[in-house]
N, C-alpha and C positions, 0 to 999 in steps of 0.2 A: 504492501501500500504508500502512495507518496505523501509524504508529508505536508500538512498543509500549510502554505504559507497566506499570510493576509497582511493589508493594508487598515487601519485599521485607523479611522477616519477622527473618532472625534474622542477627546480623552480630556480628564479635570486635571486642572493645571492648580500648583501651587497660587495664593497669593500676589498677587503683582506688588504690591508695594512691601508684602515681605521678602520677596525677590530681590526687588531693586536694595535694601537696606545690609541683605546678606551681600549682594557684591560688595558694599560698600567698604566692610567690616575686612575683609580677606581670609584665604586659605587656610593660614596658620593660625586666626584667630577662632574662624570657626568650627577647623577641625580639633584642637585642646575643646572646645567647650562643649564639643559634642560627644565628648571620653575618645579622643582621637581615633574618631572612625572614621570613615568614607573618603580617605586619601587613595585616589586610581594608579599611585604610585611615582616613581621617580623618571620612570620610562618613559610615559608624555611627556614633550616639550612645549613651551611653546617655539613659535615661528618670532614672534616680534616680541618688543619688550614694553615696562610701562604698562600694560593693558591690566584691568580690573575690572572683571565684569561678574553679572550672575545671571542665569536664564531659565526659563524650564523644558526640561529633556523631551525633544523629540528621536525618540529612538528606532535603530535599523540593524537589521541583523543582515549583514551580508557576506555573500561566498567571496572567496579570497580572490583577488585578480578582477575583481566585474564590480561593476557602480550603479548596475541597475535599479537599486533599490533606493537609490542617492538621490536618482531622478524622481521615481515614485513616491517618495519621501518629500520633496518640497512642496508640492500640493496641500498636504497635509501643516503645513510651517506656518505658524503664523506671530505674528509683532513678539518681541520679548524670548522667545524660544532659543536653544540652542542645538546642534544637531547632534546625537551622538549615535557612530557609525562604529559597530562592531562587526568585526569579521571571525566568523565559523569555526577559521583555521587560519595561522599565521600567515600575515599577509604583507608584504614590503609594497607592495607597488604604490602608484600616485593616485590615488582612488579619486582624488580633490583636486581640483585648480581654479585659475579664473573665473571661467565660464559659469559653474557651479554656483562659486562664491558670487558671479552678479545676480543670479539667481534668486539666490537665498537673501542678499541685499534686497531686492524688491518687495520680499515679503517679510522685512525687518527682523528677521535670523540676527541674533547678536553674534553667535562664532560657532566653530565645527571642534568636537572631539571625536578623535579617532584611533583607535589600538594600528591602525594599515599607515597607508604613506601619503604625503601631501606631495604636489609639485606645483608651479609657478610663483615660488615663495617671493619671491620680489615683485611680483605684480600684484598679491596679496596682502601684501606689508603698504605698496603703496596704496589700494585702495582703501587701507583701514579696516580690512575684513580678518577678522580673531582667529587664529589653529591653534589648535593644541594636539600634537601627533606622536606617533611613536618613533614615525620615519617620515623619511626627507627623500623623495625618489622620481627620476624622471619618469621610471618603467609605467610605460601605458596599459589602459583594462580592456576589459569587453563589455559587453550590455546582451549577457545572454543565461544568468542563473537565476532561477527565483530566493527570493526573500522573503523578510518581513518585516513591519513599518509599524513602531507605536506595539511593542511586546516587550517584554522584560529581557534583557539584555546583563553581560558581565563583563564590566570595565576593569582591568586588572584586578580581581579580583572583587569587584565592589559590585551589587546587584542595581541595576538602573533602571528604573519602573519609567513609564508615561508619566511626564507631569510632575518629575518629582526635580528639586532645585542643583543645579550643574554652577558651582562656581570655582573662578577659574583667573587664575593670577601669574607672577612670574615664578611663584611656589610651587605648582603644581595646579593639578585637579581635584577639588572635594563635592562629594553629592550624600546632599540631604534630602530625605525620603522628605515626601511630599505631607507626609500627615504628620512631619515632626517638624514641618519648618518655623513657626511659631513659636514653637519652644526654643527651639535651636537660635532663632534670633534672639529671643529675650536670655538665653545662657550666653552668646556670645557679644551683647550687649554687657554684661557685667562683665565680662572676663576682658573688653577692651576696656572698664573704667574704672578697674581694678589696676592694670598695667600702665591706664595712664598716671595713676599714684605711684606706681611702685618707677617709672619714667622717670618722675621729677625728683624722688628720695636718691637714686643712683647717680641722677644729673648733678644732684645738692652734695656729693661725697660718698656718702654712705656704699658700703661693700653688701656686694649679693650674699655673701658665707651671712653677715648679721640678719638681713630682709627676713630672706631665707631659713635663717634656724641652724644653717649649716655644719656651721662649727663643732656643735655635741655630733653630728653624723660623720664627721669629721674621723672625731676620737675616736667614736666608736668603733668604724671601721679600721682603726690603728693607725692612721695618719697621723704622724709625727711636724710639728715645726724645729725647723734645728737652724743653728748658726746665727 
């Protein structure tokens, strides 16, 4: 029996204002605040620098070396989305480039995240379209294999469901589940406020070993000050 392949047109997305606020806080803060979860791994790297954003996930499960389902996914994308493309087997092909980015930008899509490869990176940077990918490769693709759009996928060991929040910046990509988005924002704001206070104390000359109570830890671990 052939596997069923679907394009799910309608999904429930995380609240737009919550997504925007999470994007402003940055991946390190969000990741730490939600219990050090959701990080999709250091193998996903930005092709640009100094971009910080968040969007709602439209997911693509794609055959390696084939970008047919990316074309199919664009139709169901909306403003504020991030397209998440995952290959069903390892792929280094350049599945995405300038032309597909033009189509996504016309629909208000904020970024692409993929465990495959991208090409036309200079053009993508010039266009201002943000991309996080596992590979950069000029190797082309075909458009011949079925896949699915808006189904749960696994990216860097993290399950990404349609409508989840995808946060991305120079430090990587972090996924927050849609039903945890409001809680994650509250926790992230609390952490950011605490870090603001700590930053001021460090800037005033206090030491981290005192602020964090680490002298006792060092002593318990047998670390000695000498000289």
